[in-house]
Each structure stands twice: as C-alpha cells, then as structure tokens.
C-alpha positions as a Markdown table, in Angstrom:
| # | Residue | x | y | z |
|---|---|---|---|---|
| 1 | Met | 115.2 | 69.4 | 114.0 |
| 2 | Asn | 111.7 | 69.3 | 114.1 |
| 3 | Pro | 109.0 | 71.8 | 112.5 |
| 4 | Asp | 107.8 | 72.6 | 116.0 |
| 5 | Thr | 111.2 | 74.0 | 117.5 |
| 6 | Arg | 111.6 | 75.7 | 114.4 |
| 7 | Gln | 109.2 | 77.7 | 114.1 |
| 8 | His | 109.2 | 78.6 | 117.8 |
| 9 | Leu | 112.7 | 80.2 | 117.1 |
| 10 | Arg | 112.1 | 81.6 | 114.5 |
| 11 | Ala | 109.0 | 83.4 | 116.3 |
| 12 | Asn | 111.9 | 84.4 | 119.5 |
| 13 | Val | 114.5 | 85.8 | 116.9 |
| 14 | Leu | 111.3 | 87.9 | 115.0 |
| 15 | Met | 110.6 | 88.9 | 118.5 |
| 16 | Leu | 113.9 | 89.6 | 119.9 |
| 17 | Ile | 114.6 | 91.6 | 116.7 |
| 18 | Ala | 111.2 | 93.7 | 117.2 |
| 19 | Ala | 112.3 | 94.8 | 120.5 |
| 20 | Met | 115.7 | 95.8 | 119.3 |
| 21 | Ile | 113.9 | 98.1 | 116.8 |
| 22 | Trp | 112.2 | 99.2 | 119.6 |
| 23 | Gly | 114.1 | 100.1 | 122.0 |
| 24 | Ser | 116.7 | 101.1 | 119.6 |
| 25 | Ala | 114.3 | 103.9 | 118.4 |
| 26 | Phe | 114.3 | 106.3 | 121.1 |
| 27 | Val | 118.3 | 106.4 | 120.6 |
| 28 | Ala | 118.0 | 107.4 | 117.4 |
| 29 | Gln | 114.9 | 109.9 | 117.4 |
| 30 | Arg | 116.9 | 111.6 | 120.1 |
| 31 | Leu | 120.3 | 112.0 | 118.0 |
| 32 | Ser | 118.5 | 112.3 | 114.9 |
| 33 | Leu | 116.3 | 115.2 | 116.1 |
| 34 | Asp | 119.2 | 117.0 | 116.8 |
| 35 | Thr | 120.0 | 117.1 | 112.8 |
| 36 | Ile | 116.4 | 117.5 | 111.5 |
| 37 | Gly | 113.3 | 118.2 | 112.1 |
| 38 | Pro | 110.1 | 116.3 | 112.9 |
| 39 | Phe | 108.4 | 116.8 | 110.7 |
| 40 | Leu | 110.9 | 115.2 | 108.4 |
| 41 | Phe | 111.8 | 112.7 | 111.0 |
| 42 | Thr | 107.9 | 111.5 | 111.2 |
| 43 | Gly | 108.1 | 111.5 | 107.3 |
| 44 | Leu | 110.9 | 109.2 | 107.1 |
| 45 | Arg | 109.7 | 106.9 | 109.8 |
| 46 | Phe | 106.1 | 106.5 | 107.7 |
| 47 | Leu | 108.2 | 106.1 | 104.5 |
| 48 | Leu | 110.4 | 103.5 | 106.2 |
| 49 | Gly | 107.3 | 101.5 | 107.4 |
| 50 | Ala | 105.8 | 101.6 | 104.4 |
| 51 | Leu | 108.8 | 99.8 | 102.5 |
| 52 | Val | 108.6 | 97.0 | 104.9 |
| 53 | Val | 104.8 | 96.2 | 105.2 |
| 54 | Leu | 104.9 | 96.9 | 100.9 |
| 55 | Thr | 107.3 | 94.5 | 100.8 |
| 56 | Met | 105.5 | 91.9 | 103.4 |
| 57 | Ile | 102.7 | 92.4 | 100.6 |
| 58 | Val | 104.5 | 92.0 | 98.2 |
| 59 | Arg | 105.8 | 89.0 | 99.8 |
| 60 | Ala | 103.2 | 87.0 | 100.7 |
| 61 | Ala | 101.5 | 87.7 | 97.0 |
| 62 | Arg | 104.4 | 85.8 | 95.1 |
| 63 | Arg | 103.4 | 82.5 | 98.3 |
| 64 | Ser | 100.0 | 82.6 | 97.7 |
| 65 | Pro | 99.3 | 80.9 | 94.2 |
| 66 | Ser | 95.7 | 82.6 | 92.6 |
C-alpha cells in the first residue's frame, strides 16, 4: 500500500471514529443525566477532552526534535 493510500485510509477511519463518538454522545448524555447532574456531566466531558488534547500534545512534543 503506497503512502497516499495509507494516509487516505487513516483519515477516513479517523473521521468514522469521530462520527461514531459524536453520534453516541447524545445517547450517553440522555442515559447519564438520569443518574448524575448536568454540572458533573459537563465537568467529566471537559476532563475527558482535556486528557485527549494533553495526550496529543505530548505525542507531538515527542515527535518533534527540539
């Protein structure tokens, strides 16, 4: 598989994963708001997002030679 095809495949898979997460978020919100409050739910969403972004920053910092 040449690099262009591999890059397109990776981009398509990442977009599919993002769409699946986006689509399932509404179901998760509906189900979780029955058991926890909206402020705790929002806080957990921000915490999860921050962990994902932090992971991406650390990976990018390790890749780039400085």
